[in-house]
C-alpha positions as CSV (number, residue, x, y, z in Angstrom):
1,X,10.6,-12.2,-4.6
2,X,10.3,-12.4,-0.8
3,X,8.0,-10.0,1.1
4,X,7.2,-10.8,4.6
5,X,4.0,-8.7,4.5
6,X,2.9,-9.8,1.1
7,X,2.4,-6.2,0.1
8,X,5.2,-5.6,-2.3
9,X,4.5,-8.8,-4.3
10,X,3.6,-8.5,-8.0
11,X,0.2,-7.7,-9.3
12,X,-1.4,-8.7,-12.6
13,X,-1.1,-5.1,-13.7
14,X,2.6,-5.7,-14.0
15,X,1.9,-8.2,-16.8
16,X,-0.1,-5.5,-18.7
17,X,2.5,-2.8,-18.4
18,X,5.4,-5.3,-18.8
19,X,7.0,-3.8,-15.7
20,X,7.9,-0.6,-17.5
21,X,7.5,2.7,-15.8
22,X,5.4,5.1,-17.9
23,X,4.9,8.8,-17.7
24,X,2.2,10.9,-19.3
25,X,3.5,13.1,-22.0
26,X,0.2,14.4,-23.6
27,X,-2.6,16.4,-22.1
28,X,-6.2,16.1,-23.1
29,X,-9.3,18.0,-22.2
30,X,-11.5,14.9,-22.7
31,X,-9.7,12.5,-20.4
32,X,-12.7,10.1,-20.1
33,X,-13.1,9.8,-23.8
34,X,-9.3,9.4,-24.4
35,X,-9.1,6.7,-21.7
36,X,-11.9,4.7,-23.2
37,X,-10.3,4.8,-26.6
38,X,-6.9,3.7,-25.3
39,X,-8.5,1.0,-23.2
40,X,-10.4,-0.3,-26.2
41,X,-7.2,-0.4,-28.3
42,X,-5.4,-2.4,-25.6
43,X,-5.5,-6.1,-26.1
44,X,-3.6,-7.4,-23.0
45,X,-6.4,-7.4,-20.5
46,X,-7.8,-10.8,-19.6
47,X,-11.6,-10.5,-19.0
48,X,-11.8,-13.6,-16.9
49,X,-11.3,-14.5,-13.2
50,X,-7.7,-14.9,-12.1
51,X,-7.9,-18.6,-11.1
52,X,-5.3,-20.3,-8.9
53,X,-3.9,-22.0,-12.0
54,X,-3.5,-18.7,-13.8
55,X,-1.8,-17.1,-10.7
56,X,0.6,-20.1,-10.3
57,X,1.5,-20.0,-14.0
58,X,2.4,-16.3,-13.9
59,X,3.6,-15.8,-10.4
60,X,4.4,-19.0,-8.6
61,X,5.4,-17.1,-5.5
62,X,2.0,-15.4,-5.3
63,X,0.4,-12.0,-5.7
64,X,0.4,-8.9,-3.5
65,X,-2.1,-9.1,-0.7
66,X,-3.4,-5.7,-1.9
67,X,-4.9,-7.5,-4.9
68,X,-7.5,-9.4,-2.8
69,X,-7.4,-7.6,0.6
70,X,-10.8,-5.9,-0.1
71,X,-12.5,-8.7,-1.8
72,X,-15.4,-8.5,0.6
73,X,-16.3,-5.2,-1.1
74,X,-15.9,-6.3,-4.7
75,X,-19.6,-6.9,-5.2
76,X,-20.9,-4.0,-3.1
77,X,-23.9,-2.0,-4.3
78,X,-22.5,1.1,-2.6
79,X,-21.6,4.0,-4.8
80,X,-18.0,5.0,-5.5
81,X,-17.1,8.4,-4.0
82,X,-14.1,10.4,-5.1
83,X,-13.8,14.0,-4.0
84,X,-17.2,15.5,-4.9
85,X,-18.0,12.9,-7.5
86,X,-20.4,9.9,-7.1
87,X,-20.4,7.0,-9.5
88,X,-22.1,3.6,-9.8
89,X,-20.0,0.4,-10.5
90,X,-22.7,-1.8,-12.0
91,X,-20.9,-5.1,-11.4
92,X,-24.1,-6.9,-12.4
93,X,-23.1,-6.3,-16.0
94,X,-19.6,-7.8,-15.7
95,X,-20.2,-10.9,-13.5
96,X,-18.0,-13.1,-15.6
97,X,-14.9,-11.2,-14.3
98,X,-15.8,-12.5,-10.8
99,X,-16.5,-16.1,-12.0
100,X,-20.2,-15.6,-11.3
101,X,-23.3,-16.1,-13.3
102,X,-24.0,-13.3,-15.8
103,X,-27.8,-13.0,-16.1
104,X,-29.2,-12.4,-19.5
105,X,-31.2,-9.6,-18.0
106,X,-29.0,-7.9,-15.3
107,X,-31.1,-6.5,-12.5
108,X,-31.4,-2.7,-12.4
109,X,-29.3,-0.5,-10.1
110,X,-30.9,0.2,-6.8
111,X,-31.3,3.9,-6.0
112,X,-29.5,5.2,-9.1
113,X,-27.5,8.4,-8.7
114,X,-29.8,11.4,-9.6
115,X,-28.8,13.4,-12.6
116,X,-28.0,16.5,-10.6
117,X,-25.6,14.6,-8.4
118,X,-24.0,12.9,-11.3
119,X,-23.4,16.3,-13.0
120,X,-21.7,17.8,-9.9
121,X,-18.3,19.4,-10.5
122,X,-16.2,21.9,-8.6
123,X,-16.3,24.3,-11.6
124,X,-17.7,27.6,-10.7
125,X,-18.9,26.3,-7.4
126,X,-18.6,28.2,-4.1
127,X,-20.0,25.5,-1.8
128,X,-18.7,25.2,1.7
129,X,-17.4,22.0,3.3
130,X,-20.7,21.7,5.1
131,X,-22.6,21.9,1.9
132,X,-20.6,19.2,0.3
133,X,-21.0,16.9,3.4
134,X,-24.8,17.3,3.2
135,X,-24.8,16.5,-0.5
136,X,-22.6,13.4,-0.2
137,X,-23.8,12.1,3.2
138,X,-26.3,9.5,1.9
139,X,-23.6,7.9,-0.3
140,X,-21.0,7.9,2.5
141,X,-23.5,6.3,4.9
142,X,-24.1,3.5,2.3
143,X,-20.5,2.3,3.1
144,X,-21.5,1.3,6.6
145,X,-23.1,-1.8,5.1
146,X,-21.0,-2.0,2.0
147,X,-19.7,-5.5,2.7
148,X,-23.2,-6.9,3.2
149,X,-25.3,-5.1,0.6
150,X,-24.0,-7.0,-2.3
151,X,-24.9,-8.2,-5.8
152,X,-25.8,-11.9,-5.9
153,X,-23.0,-14.4,-5.5
154,X,-25.1,-17.6,-5.4
155,X,-24.3,-19.1,-8.8
156,X,-21.1,-19.8,-10.7
157,X,-20.4,-18.7,-14.2
158,X,-22.4,-20.4,-17.0
159,X,-21.3,-20.0,-20.6
160,X,-24.7,-20.5,-22.1
161,X,-26.3,-17.8,-20.0
162,X,-23.4,-15.5,-20.7
163,X,-23.9,-16.0,-24.5
164,X,-27.5,-15.1,-24.1
165,X,-26.5,-11.9,-22.3
166,X,-24.0,-11.1,-25.1
167,X,-26.6,-11.7,-27.8
168,X,-29.0,-9.3,-26.1
169,X,-26.3,-6.8,-25.3
170,X,-25.0,-6.6,-28.8
171,X,-28.4,-5.7,-30.2
172,X,-28.2,-2.4,-28.3
173,X,-24.6,-1.4,-28.5
174,X,-22.1,-0.2,-31.1
175,X,-20.5,-3.0,-33.1
176,X,-17.3,-2.9,-35.1
177,X,-16.2,-5.5,-37.7
178,X,-12.6,-6.6,-37.1
179,X,-10.2,-9.1,-38.5
180,X,-10.1,-12.5,-36.9
181,X,-6.8,-13.4,-35.4
182,X,-5.2,-15.9,-33.0
183,X,-4.2,-14.1,-29.8
184,X,-0.5,-14.8,-30.5
185,X,-0.8,-13.1,-33.9
186,X,-2.4,-9.9,-32.7
187,X,0.1,-7.0,-33.3
188,X,0.8,-4.5,-30.5
189,X,-1.6,-1.5,-30.6
190,X,-0.3,1.9,-31.7
191,X,-1.1,5.2,-30.2
192,X,-3.2,6.0,-33.3
193,X,-5.5,3.0,-32.8
194,X,-9.0,4.2,-31.8
195,X,-10.4,0.6,-31.2
196,X,-9.2,-3.0,-31.7
197,X,-8.4,-3.8,-35.3
198,X,-8.3,-7.6,-34.6
199,X,-10.6,-10.1,-32.9
200,X,-9.3,-10.4,-29.3
201,X,-11.9,-12.8,-28.0
202,X,-9.4,-15.5,-27.5
203,X,-7.4,-13.5,-25.0
204,X,-10.3,-11.9,-23.1
């Protein structure tokens, strides 16, 4: 594929969807819950950094520049803003995906979003544009220093430290016993799968 701007080059997302165009056919009132269930059931995501070797193996001609264009913001502590919603990213809990050291005790989020902001919706609200701007202004201003106010990037990934993190994390989260399988033996998930029925650690 030749693309002088490097924009229309492939992305790793194409691998996950097998380049098939998909359209939503079902509606759900609990979109967040449904998305999590579908994401848990999907086994094609690789939870590791995309190294140069991995990129060359899948796409020798390279990836779209859109995949890495904003890499200076990947580790920002600024909050994500969409419409009237404000969310935290908490990259300090998924440092392995960036090839960085995952601390056994991730540092806490600075200035967490207050509960009343996190609960904000447009339902039944009659706020004016000015009201919304005042409410969201602190989080918008954060983005003026978003590419310098970052989570630590001083240390590379260390498997021993990561295993300590997993051991601590698993004591406080929900666990499911699944069947052990080699990645190549894992069957494709079905729409009825609520969570992985096979061990996918070899592919993540």
